[in-house]
N, C-alpha and C positions, 0 to 999 in steps of 0.2 A: 427438712426433717419431717414435718407434718405431711408433706407430699408423699414421702416414702411410706409413711404409715397408711395413708389413704389408698395406697396400692394394695394393701392387705385387708383393710377394714373400711366399711362404708362410714361416711361422716356421722351418721346417726348412731353408729356403734362405737365410734372413737370416744375415748374418755380423756379428760384432762390428765389423769394419772398415766395414761399411755404416753401422752406428749411429754410430760415432765420426766418420766423414766427414760425415754429415748434421748431426750435432750440433756439428761443428767443435770437437771436443775431442780430446785425446790418449788413447791406449789406457791409459796409467797413470791418467789422470783417470777414465776409465770404470771401471777396476778398483778405484779407490778407493771407488766408490759401489756397484758391482754385481759379483757373482761371475761371472755368465754373462748371455747374452742373455735367457735365461729369467727371470732375476731382474728384468730391466727390465720384461718383460711382467707378471710377478707383482706388481710394485709398482703397476701400473695396475689389476690385476684386482680387488683388494679395494675400491678406490675405485669402480670401475664397479659391483661387486656391491652396495655400499651405496646407490648411486644407484638401481639397479633395485629393491632392497628398499623404498626409500622410496616408490616408485610404488605399492606394494601396501599402504601404510599405511591407505588407506580400508577395505580388507578386514580386514587383520590387527589393526587397533586398534579395530574396532567390536565391538559385542555384539549378541546376539539372532540372529534368523535371518539366514542368509547370502543376500544379495540378488544374483540373477543379473546385474542391470544393473551392480552394482559390480564383479563379476568381469569383465564385458565391458570396462568402462573400464580396469581394471587390465591386462587382456590387450592392449588397444589401445596403451596407454602403454608397455608392455614391448616390444612388437613395434617401436614407433617408436624406442625407446632402443637396441634391438639393431640396428636398421637404421642408425641414426646412427653407431654404433660397431662396425659389422659386422666390420671387420678385426680388432679386438681380441677380439670375441666368437668369431670363427672360430678365432683362435690359441689362445684359452682352451679352447674345446671340444676342439680337436684336440690340444692339448698337455697337458691336465690328467692324462691317463692315463700319459704318458711322461716328464713333467718333474716332479721333486719340488717345485721352486719354484712352478710353476703349480698343482700339486695342493694344496700347502699354502696357497695363496692362495684357490683356487676352492672347495675342499671346505667350508671354513667358511661360504661364501656359501650353498651348497646346504643345509647343515645349519641355517643360520639360517632359510631359507625353510621347511624341514620343521618346525622348532620354531615359527615364526610361525603356520603353518597348523594345527599341533596345538593350540596355545594358543587359536587362534580357534575351532576345533572344540569345545574344552572349554567355551567361553563361549556357544556357539550353542545348547546343549541338544539338539543332534541326535546321535542314536546312529548311529555309522558303524562297520560291522564292520571290525576291525583298523585302527584310526585311524592307527597308525604306518605301516603298509604302504600305506594309502590316500594319506596325505600324501606319502610318498616316491615313490609311483608318479605322482601328479599333478605333482609338482615335476620329476621326471625326464622325464616325457612333455613337459612344457612346454619344458624346456631343449632337448630333442632337436628338437622342432618349430621352435624359434627358430633353431637351427643350420641346419636344412633350408631354412627360408624365406630366410635370408641367404646361404647358402654353396653350395647344391647346385642349379644351374640345371635339372638333370634332374628334380628333385623336383616333385611336384604341388603342393607348398606354396610353392615359390619365387615370390616377388613377389606372393603372394596374401594380403596383410596383413589386409584386412578379413574375408575369408573365414576365415582362420586364427583371428582373434580371436573370431569367432562360434562356430567349432567348439570352440575351447578353453573358451570361456565355457559352452557347452552341456555339454561333457563334465564340467567342474568342477561345474556346477550339478547335473547328474544324480548325481554322487558326493556332493555336500555339502548338498543341500537335501532336505527330506522330500517 
């Protein structure tokens, strides 16, 4: 319900009154379940993050050398998932620095990606300089590019899904393969 509203209003413009009217519930019912409008978004963020993380299972759960084709397929699937849930992804990216609730839901998702990538690197046998920094940079870069491709029409990445997948796969491959 909130995700549909976010497709028409930015999170900072969305009011609790909008949410309760669309959900056809009373304000007391809303506040019995959520503290703020940010709590509603945060409740969906963890679920979304788990779904996107699952898309990376072919990479994170494998062993041996990291295959560029696997990275490309993970990138394509992630871009499609962000596109499908663009309103929630935009609200998450824009809200996680200012809303403690969204931060507390999204930051573990990013940390899980960092950890998954670090674990995968350790199983690959590839020596990467500063593996923690490399993993953090790759995850942060990917997240930022996802935001630009779904949220910023002026961006050269906007609506360029296949091209972005290829670029991300190439960058990750350069960083993670011998």
